[in-house]
C-alpha positions in Angstrom: 66.8 -81.5 217.7 69.6 -79.7 219.6 69.5 -77.0 216.9 65.9 -76.2 217.9 66.8 -75.7 221.5 68.7 -72.5 220.5 65.4 -70.8 219.8 63.0 -69.4 222.3 59.5 -71.1 222.7 57.9 -67.9 221.4 60.0 -68.0 218.3 59.3 -71.7 217.7 55.5 -71.2 218.1 55.6 -68.2 215.8 57.6 -70.0 213.1 55.3 -73.1 213.4 52.1 -71.1 213.0 53.8 -69.1 210.1 54.6 -72.4 208.3 51.1 -73.7 208.7 49.8 -70.3 207.4 52.1 -70.5 204.4 50.9 -74.0 203.6 47.4 -72.7 203.7 48.4 -69.8 201.5 50.1 -72.3 199.0 46.8 -74.3 198.8 44.9 -71.1 198.2 47.4 -70.1 195.5 46.8 -73.4 193.7 43.1 -72.7 193.9 43.7 -69.2 192.6 45.6 -70.5 189.6 42.9 -73.1 189.0 40.2 -70.4 189.0 42.2 -68.3 186.6 42.5 -71.3 184.2 38.8 -71.9 184.4 38.0 -68.3 183.7 40.5 -68.3 180.7 38.9 -71.5 179.3 35.4 -70.0 179.7 36.5 -66.8 177.9 38.2 -68.8 175.1 35.1 -71.1 174.8 32.8 -68.1 174.3 35.0 -66.2 171.8 36.3 -69.1 169.9 33.6 -71.8 170.0 30.3 -70.0 170.7 30.9 -67.1 168.4 32.5 -69.4 165.9 29.2 -71.4 165.8 27.3 -68.2 165.3 29.5 -66.9 162.5 29.5 -70.3 160.7 25.7 -70.7 161.0 25.2 -67.1 159.8 27.4 -67.9 156.8 25.3 -71.0 156.1 22.0 -69.0 156.3 23.4 -66.4 154.0 24.5 -69.0 151.4 21.1 -70.6 151.4 19.5 -67.1 151.0 21.7 -66.4 147.9 20.4 -69.6 146.3 16.8 -68.7 147.1 17.3 -65.2 145.7 18.9 -66.6 142.5 15.9 -68.9 141.9 13.5 -66.0 142.5 15.6 -63.9 140.1 15.0 -66.5 137.3 11.3 -66.3 138.1 11.2 -62.5 138.0 8.3 -61.3 135.9 9.7 -57.8 135.1 12.8 -55.7 135.1 12.1 -54.1 138.5 11.8 -57.4 140.3 14.9 -58.7 138.5 17.0 -55.7 139.6 15.7 -56.0 143.2 16.8 -59.6 143.3 20.2 -58.8 141.8 20.9 -56.1 144.3 19.9 -58.5 147.1 22.3 -61.1 145.8 25.2 -58.7 145.7 24.4 -57.6 149.3 24.2 -61.1 150.5 27.6 -62.0 148.9 29.1 -59.0 150.7 27.6 -60.2 154.0 28.8 -63.8 153.3 32.4 -62.6 152.6 32.4 -60.5 155.8 31.0 -63.5 157.9 33.7 -65.8 156.5 36.4 -63.3 157.3 35.1 -63.1 160.8 34.8 -66.9 161.0 38.5 -67.4 160.2 39.4 -65.5 163.4 37.4 -68.1 165.4 39.7 -71.0 164.4 43.1 -71.2 166.0 44.2 -74.6 164.6 45.9 -75.0 161.2 43.3 -77.5 160.2 40.5 -75.1 161.0 42.1 -72.2 159.2 42.6 -74.5 156.1 39.0 -75.5 156.1 37.8 -71.8 156.3 40.2 -70.9 153.5 38.9 -73.8 151.4 35.3 -72.5 152.0 36.3 -69.0 151.0 37.7 -70.3 147.7 34.6 -72.3 147.0 32.4 -69.3 147.8 34.6 -67.1 145.4 34.0 -69.7 142.6 30.3 -69.8 143.4 30.2 -66.0 143.2 31.8 -66.0 139.8 29.3 -68.5 138.5 26.4 -66.5 139.9 27.7 -63.3 138.3 28.0 -65.2 135.0 24.3 -66.2 135.4 23.4 -62.6 136.1 25.2 -61.4 133.0 23.6 -64.0 130.8 20.2 -63.4 132.3 20.1 -59.9 130.8 19.4 -61.4 127.4 16.8 -63.8 128.7 13.1 -63.0 128.5 11.2 -62.4 131.6 9.4 -65.3 133.2 5.7 -65.3 132.3 3.6 -64.7 135.3 1.0 -67.3 136.1 -1.1 -68.4 138.9 1.7 -70.7 140.1 4.3 -67.9 140.1 2.0 -65.6 141.9 1.4 -68.3 144.5 5.1 -68.9 144.9 5.8 -65.2 145.3 2.9 -64.6 147.7 3.3 -67.8 149.8 6.5 -69.8 149.3 8.9 -66.9 149.1 7.2 -64.9 151.9 7.1 -67.9 154.3 10.8 -68.7 153.5 11.7 -65.1 154.3 9.9 -65.3 157.6 11.6 -68.6 158.5 15.0 -67.1 157.7 14.2 -64.1 159.9 13.2 -66.4 162.7 16.4 -68.4 162.3 18.4 -65.2 162.6 16.6 -64.1 165.7 17.2 -67.6 167.2 20.9 -67.3 166.6 21.0 -63.8 168.1 19.0 -65.1 171.1 21.4 -67.9 171.8 24.4 -65.6 171.3 23.0 -63.2 173.9 22.4 -66.1 176.3 26.0 -67.3 175.9 27.3 -63.8 176.4 25.2 -63.5 179.5 26.6 -66.7 180.9 30.2 -65.7 180.1 29.6 -62.3 181.9 28.2 -64.1 184.9 31.1 -66.5 185.0 33.6 -63.5 184.8 31.8 -61.8 187.7 31.7 -64.9 189.8 35.4 -65.4 189.1 36.3 -61.8 190.1 34.2 -62.2 193.3 35.8 -65.6 194.1 39.3 -64.2 193.6 38.6 -61.3 195.9 37.3 -63.6 198.7 40.1 -66.1 198.2 42.9 -63.5 198.4 41.2 -62.0 201.5 41.1 -65.5 203.2 44.7 -66.2 202.3 45.9 -62.8 203.7 43.7 -63.2 206.8 44.9 -66.8 207.3 48.6 -65.8 207.2 48.0 -62.8 209.6 45.9 -64.9 211.9 48.6 -67.6 212.1 51.3 -65.1 212.9 49.1 -63.5 215.5 48.2 -66.8 217.2 51.8 -67.8 217.3 52.8 -64.5 218.9 49.9 -64.6 221.4 50.3 -68.2 222.4 54.1 -67.8 222.7 53.7 -64.8 225.0 51.0 -66.5 227.1 53.1 -69.6 227.5 56.1 -67.6 228.6 54.0 -65.8 231.2 52.9 -69.2 232.6 56.4 -70.7 232.7 58.2 -67.5 233.7 61.2 -68.4 231.6 62.4 -70.5 228.8 61.9 -74.3 229.3 65.7 -74.8 229.3 66.1 -72.3 232.0 63.2 -73.8 234.0 64.9 -77.2 233.7 68.2 -75.9 234.8 66.6 -74.3 237.9 64.7 -77.5 238.7 67.9 -79.6 238.4 69.8 -77.1 240.6 67.0 -77.4 243.3 67.1 -81.1 243.1 70.8 -81.1 243.7 70.4 -78.9 246.7 72.0 -75.9 245.0 
């Protein structure tokens, strides 16, 4: 305690308020780091998980569409319809390979990467088998059109196409909603960071200012340092 008596009251008050302000700044710094972690997790969740679900679901939808087009190809009544279905199948396979390539970037773990690679290998084998069917189909006669095939083309295939289109729009809608939430979180984070930094700086400055003002006010009331006042009081008491 004797060490503290070397300092003036104003200095003690200033240092005390400064220490309190620094503790407040430290607490604010911890909050700042926590907010950054939450923002980073939100960003990672959107780009890795949400978009990963979108890419995976889109690949599944495309794979189902290839199977439907292949069945429709077998039922094609003429060369024009057959060529149209073949072209659609080739386009769908290109989209599927593109989706799978994008899906691989959404997985950061070794297990996830291995699963996507396994899926790519299976799709490549499926593509080879489908191309084999397309080559053999050139020597096959066209399917004889009937009331049933006309019904399938007019109702079953058409409704299936509509359902697939609706599914695509639902995926896009959910993706847009997730992106909107991610943007909202990022904006809230930026605003919170600004306010938090402002409060930290203001708290430190206010603490220093209060220490200086109170120290000066106390010195004006005492007229001197407490040690000096005590020495004067002792001298008066001793009749000096």
